[in-house]
N, C-alpha and C positions, 0 to 999 in steps of 0.2 A: 159683298164682303166689306164694304166701307171705303173710305178715302184712302188713296195711295199715300203712304208716308214717304218722307224724303229719301230714306235709304232704298226703298223699292224703286223710286224714280231713278236714282243713280244706277241701280242694277239693270233696270229695264231699258233706259235710254242711252246709257253709256256702254256701248259694246266693248270698248277697250277695257273698261273696268270689269265687265263680266268675264272677259277673256283672262284678265289678271287673276280674278277670284278663282277661276277654274284651275289654272296652273298652280296657284298658291295652295289651294286645298290638296292637290296631288302631292305637292312638296311636303306639306305638313303630315299627310298620311305616310309618306316615305320616311319621315323622321320617326313617327310612331313605330313603323316596321323595324327600323334600325334599333330602337329601344328594345323591342321584343326579341330581335335576334341577339342582342347583347345579353339579355336575360337567359335565353336558351343556351348560349355558349357558356355562360357562367354555370348553369346547371350541368351541362354535359361535361365540362372540364373540372367541375367541383372547385371553383375559384370564386370565393365570395368576398365582398367588400366590407361586410359587417360580421362581427363575431357571432351575433345571435343567428344570422342566416346560416353561417358555417355550422354552428351547433345543431341547428334544425336538420341539416343535411349530412350529418355524419361526424361532426366534431370540429373543434377549433383548429385542427391542422389544415382545414380547408379555408381558413381565413388567410387568403394569400392572393397574389397577383398572378395572372397568366398572360402570356404574350398575345394569344388570340382574343381574349377578353379586352385587353388594352387596345388592340387594333380596332375592335368594334367601338370602343369608347372614343377613340380618336376620330373615327369616321363620324360619329354622332356629334362630337364637339365641333368638328369642322363644318358640319351642316348648320349648327347653331350660329357659328361665326359668319356664315355666308347667306343662309336663307333668311335670317331675321332682317338684315339690312335690305335684302331684295324685297321683303314684304312691305317695308316702308317706302322704298324708292318706287316700286311698281305701283303702289296705291296712289302716291302723289303724282307720278308720271301719268297715270290713267286719267287723272282729273284735269290735266292741262290741255286736253284735246288733241292727243296724237292721232295720226292716221291709224286706222284699225290694222291694216296690213303690217305696218312698221311695228306697232305695239305687239301684235301677235308674234312677229319674228323675234322681238326682244324676249318675250316671255318663253317662247318655245326653245330658243337657243339656251337660255339659262336652265330651263327644266331638263332638257336632254343632256346637257353637259354636267349638270349636278348628278343626274342618274348615272352617267358614265363614271364620274368621279367616285361615287359610292361603290359601283361594281369593281372598279380598279382597286379601291381601298380594301374591300372585303375579300376579293378573290386574288389579291396580290398579283395584279397584272404587271407586266414588265414596265419599267420606267422608259420613257417619260409619260406614259398614258395618263396617270393621275394628275401630274403637273400640267399637262396640256389641257386636260378637261377643266381644271381649276381656272387656268388663264382664259380660256375661251368663254367660260361662264361669267367671268368678270367683265368682259367687253360690254354686254348689254347693260350691266349695272352702271358702269362708268358713263356710257352713253345716256342712260336715263338721268343720272345725277347731273350731267352737264346740261341736258335739256331742261330739267326742272330749274336749275340755277338761272339759266338764260330767261326762262319764263317769268321768274319772280324778281330778277335783278332790278328791273325798273321800279319796283315798289320798295326797294330797300333804301 
C-alpha cells in the first residue's frame, strides 16, 4: 500500500489520539442527529425559519417560531459552543502524551455527559439535570486545558 504518511502514524501509534478521534466522531454524529431532529420538528410543527420554506409547506403563515423548534436549536447551539472547544483541546491534549487510561476517562466523561445534556434538553428533564451534565462535561475540558498549558508553558 505504500509508505505510512504522518497522520497514519499519529493514528496508529498514539492510542490516546485514536481514542479522542473515536469519541469526537461520535459527538459530531450526535450534532448531525440534532440537526435532523430540528428539521423534523420544524416539519411536524409547521414552523419554518424562511418564508420560501413556509410557502413550500403550506403558506407564509408557517413562517414563524415554535417553542419546540427553538428548544432543538438551543440544544444544537449549546453543542457547538461546547463540542468545538473539546475538539481542539482533546486533539492537542492527545499529542502531549497523556496516559491512555486518563485520556480515555477525559473523553468518555465529556461524551457521556454531553449525551445526557442533550437528552435533558430535548426531553425537558427536571432541573438541575441539564446544568449538572453541563458542569461535569466541563471538568475534563478544564483539566485538558490546564495540562496542555503546563506542557507548553516552558516553551513560551
